[in-house]
C-alpha positions, 0 to 999 in steps of 0.5 A: 169442848173439853175442860182444860185440864185441872193444874195441880200443884202436890206438894209431899217430901214422902215419895211414898205418900205421893204415889200413894195421893196420885195414885187416889186421883186416878179415876177422876173424872176430870183431868189433871196435871200434877207436879209434884214438890218436896217441901214447902220451898219449893212450892214456894218457888213453882208457886211463883214461875206457875199458875195452881189449880189446888195445891195438895199440901203436906203439913210436917215438912222439913225446911218449910212445911206447909202451914207456913207455906200457907201463910207465905202464899197469903202474903202476897196472893192477887187470888185464893188458890184452894189448900187441901190440907193432906196429913197424917196428923190427928192433932185438933190442932192442927187442923184448927191452924189449917183452916185460920190459915184457909185450907178448904179441907183437911184429909188425913192420911189414913194408914187405911190406902181405901180411907184415904182414897175415899175420903181423898176423892171426897172432898175433891168432888166437894169443891168440883176437882174431881 
């Protein structure tokens, strides 16, 4: 029997980064359905309306940033939603905070698309999402 598609919520305010993330996931062997939210406020609303299997989350966004969204979800979650951070930040403090809030991976949005694609696919693969 075929496996159901993985429902992924991708949260990023930059359309280029959304497009690059979608492109990087095109050759994953696991079927996936991606819903996009432009900021943490929209993502918070969507999480209340649908069940997702994975959250791909930028941390630097307007209104509600990724850290605040993770705190909100953690406070009210019946189950733990796996979170992979996708960030341009190279600050160790951001990595540490993401880990403290329960992120399972931190993928750097490198200027080199090939490096980003490789790192994202590896992170997804370690958790059965690619």
